TORTI-187212 format. One record per residue (C-alpha): residue in three letters; x, y, z. Coordinates in steps of 0.2 Angstrom, whole numbers, plus 2048, in hexadecimal, padded with zeros to 3 digits. Layout:
N
+--------+-----+-----+-----+
: residu :  px :  py :  pz :
+--------+-----+-----+-----+
:    ALA :   X :   Y :   Z :
...
+--------+-----+-----+-----+
//
This chain:
151
+--------+-----+-----+-----+
: residu :  px :  py :  pz :
+--------+-----+-----+-----+
:    MET : 82F : 7C9 : 7D1 :
:    ASN : 81E : 7C1 : 7D4 :
:    THR : 812 : 7C7 : 7C7 :
:    ARG : 803 : 7BC : 7CB :
:    MET : 7FE : 7C8 : 7D9 :
:    LEU : 7FC : 7D6 : 7CB :
:    ALA : 7EC : 7CE : 7C6 :
:    TYR : 7E4 : 7D5 : 7D6 :
:    ARG : 7E2 : 7E7 : 7DB :
:    PRO : 7EB : 7ED : 7EB :
:    PRO : 7DB : 7F2 : 7F4 :
:    ARG : 7D3 : 7E1 : 7F1 :
:    ILE : 7E3 : 7D9 : 7F7 :
:    ALA : 7E2 : 7E3 : 807 :
:    MET : 7D0 : 7DF : 809 :
:    GLY : 7D4 : 7CC : 807 :
:    LEU : 7E2 : 7CD : 813 :
:    LEU : 7D7 : 7D5 : 820 :
:    ILE : 7C9 : 7C8 : 81E :
:    LEU : 7D6 : 7BB : 820 :
:    ALA : 7DD : 7C3 : 82F :
:    LEU : 7CC : 7C5 : 837 :
:    ALA : 7C8 : 7B3 : 834 :
:    LEU : 7D8 : 7AD : 83B :
:    ASP : 7D6 : 7B9 : 84A :
:    MET : 7C5 : 7B2 : 84E :
:    LEU : 7CA : 7A0 : 84C :
:    SER : 7DA : 7A2 : 856 :
:    PRO : 7DB : 79B : 867 :
:    SER : 7E7 : 7A9 : 86C :
:    ARG : 7DC : 7B8 : 868 :
:    GLU : 7E0 : 7BF : 879 :
:    ILE : 7F2 : 7C1 : 876 :
:    GLN : 7F4 : 7D3 : 871 :
:    ILE : 804 : 7D9 : 868 :
:    VAL : 802 : 7EC : 867 :
:    GLN : 7F0 : 7F3 : 869 :
:    SER : 7EC : 805 : 868 :
:    ASN : 7DD : 80D : 860 :
:    LEU : 7E4 : 81E : 861 :
:    LEU : 7F4 : 81A : 858 :
:    GLY : 7EA : 810 : 84C :
:    ALA : 7DE : 81F : 848 :
:    ILE : 7ED : 82A : 846 :
:    ILE : 7F6 : 81E : 83A :
:    GLY : 7E6 : 819 : 831 :
:    GLY : 7E1 : 82B : 82E :
:    THR : 7F2 : 830 : 828 :
:    GLY : 7F2 : 821 : 81C :
:    PHE : 7E1 : 825 : 816 :
:    VAL : 7E6 : 838 : 812 :
:    LEU : 7F6 : 832 : 809 :
:    MET : 7EC : 826 : 7FE :
:    ILE : 7DE : 832 : 7FA :
:    GLN : 7EB : 840 : 7F6 :
:    ALA : 7F3 : 834 : 7EA :
:    TRP : 7E3 : 82E : 7E3 :
:    TRP : 7DD : 840 : 7E0 :
:    GLN : 7ED : 845 : 7D8 :
:    PHE : 7EB : 836 : 7CB :
:    ARG : 7D9 : 83B : 7C8 :
:    LYS : 7DE : 84E : 7C5 :
:    GLU : 7EB : 848 : 7B9 :
:    LYS : 7DF : 83C : 7B1 :
:    LEU : 7EA : 82D : 7B4 :
:    ALA : 7E5 : 81B : 7B7 :
:    ILE : 7E6 : 815 : 7C9 :
:    CYS : 7E8 : 802 : 7C5 :
:    PRO : 7FA : 7FE : 7C6 :
:    THR : 7FA : 7F3 : 7B6 :
:    ASP : 7F2 : 801 : 7AB :
:    ALA : 7FC : 80C : 7A0 :
:    THR : 804 : 81C : 7A7 :
:    HIS : 805 : 82B : 79C :
:    HIS : 810 : 836 : 7A7 :
:    LEU : 818 : 836 : 7B8 :
:    VAL : 811 : 83E : 7C7 :
:    THR : 81F : 846 : 7D2 :
:    ILE : 815 : 854 : 7DB :
:    GLY : 80C : 854 : 7EB :
:    ILE : 80E : 844 : 7F6 :
:    PHE : 818 : 83C : 7E8 :
:    ARG : 826 : 847 : 7ED :
:    VAL : 827 : 83E : 7FD :
:    THR : 823 : 82C : 7F8 :
:    ARG : 822 : 823 : 7E7 :
:    ASN : 814 : 818 : 7ED :
:    PRO : 808 : 822 : 7F8 :
:    MET : 7F9 : 818 : 7F4 :
:    TYR : 802 : 808 : 7FA :
:    LEU : 809 : 810 : 809 :
:    GLY : 7F8 : 817 : 80E :
:    MET : 7F0 : 806 : 80C :
:    THR : 7FE : 7FE : 816 :
:    MET : 7FB : 80B : 824 :
:    MET : 7E8 : 808 : 824 :
:    LEU : 7EC : 7F6 : 826 :
:    LEU : 7F8 : 7FA : 834 :
:    ALA : 7EA : 804 : 83C :
:    VAL : 7DE : 7F5 : 83C :
:    ALA : 7EC : 7EA : 843 :
:    LEU : 7EF : 7F7 : 851 :
:    SER : 7DC : 7F7 : 855 :
:    PHE : 7DB : 7E4 : 856 :
:    GLY : 7ED : 7E2 : 85D :
:    THR : 7EE : 7D0 : 858 :
:    LEU : 7FA : 7C6 : 84E :
:    PRO : 7F0 : 7C2 : 83E :
:    PHE : 7ED : 7D5 : 83B :
:    TYR : 7FF : 7D8 : 83C :
:    VAL : 803 : 7CA : 830 :
:    ALA : 7F7 : 7D2 : 824 :
:    VAL : 800 : 7E2 : 824 :
:    ALA : 811 : 7D9 : 821 :
:    ALA : 809 : 7CF : 813 :
:    TYR : 802 : 7DE : 80B :
:    PHE : 812 : 7E8 : 80C :
:    ALA : 81C : 7D9 : 805 :
:    ILE : 810 : 7D6 : 7F7 :
:    MET : 811 : 7E9 : 7F2 :
:    ASN : 824 : 7EA : 7F4 :
:    GLN : 828 : 7DA : 7EB :
:    ALA : 81B : 7D9 : 7DD :
:    PHE : 812 : 7EA : 7DA :
:    CYS : 820 : 7F6 : 7DD :
:    PRO : 82D : 7ED : 7D2 :
:    TYR : 820 : 7EB : 7C5 :
:    GLU : 81C : 7FD : 7C5 :
:    GLU : 82E : 803 : 7C6 :
:    ALA : 832 : 7F8 : 7B6 :
:    LYS : 823 : 7FF : 7AD :
:    LEU : 827 : 811 : 7B1 :
:    THR : 83A : 80F : 7AD :
:    ALA : 835 : 807 : 79C :
:    ALA : 829 : 815 : 799 :
:    PHE : 832 : 824 : 79F :
:    GLY : 845 : 81F : 7A0 :
:    GLU : 850 : 82C : 7A8 :
:    GLU : 842 : 837 : 7AE :
:    TYR : 83C : 829 : 7B9 :
:    LEU : 84D : 823 : 7BE :
:    GLN : 851 : 835 : 7C5 :
:    TYR : 840 : 835 : 7CE :
:    SER : 843 : 824 : 7D6 :
:    ALA : 854 : 829 : 7DB :
:    SER : 84E : 839 : 7E4 :
:    VAL : 83E : 832 : 7EC :
:    ARG : 83D : 822 : 7F6 :
:    ARG : 832 : 813 : 7F2 :
:    TRP : 829 : 814 : 803 :
:    LEU : 82F : 822 : 80F :
+--------+-----+-----+-----+
//
């Protein structure tokens, strides 16, 4: 597990990847090569991702839980959107990055989506899963057995 990435907050990682993708896209001689480009699909996926992320954020706020992945967690949230995915904030952010990729339609933005997903899946999710297993034991293990990491 790569824990160096844990020093950065997921929204900042997403923003950094977007800035890098934009710079690479602007400097790329192959800007005209479109992979998949759809503003409508991007709007639908991005809007859905935003709603997922905000629902999870609101649930954390309601329950007075820290949103930062490295902060202590006082109890599990297993209601609302957390009945469908254990990581709705990461999923929502990934979907919003995908929306941007669909809007631009070029390779650097799709690479940014893949990079963000990989960082969340390989660094943040395992870290949080270990932290929650240590804190809540069997309760978390049962929850994680019944609700998928992503979808």
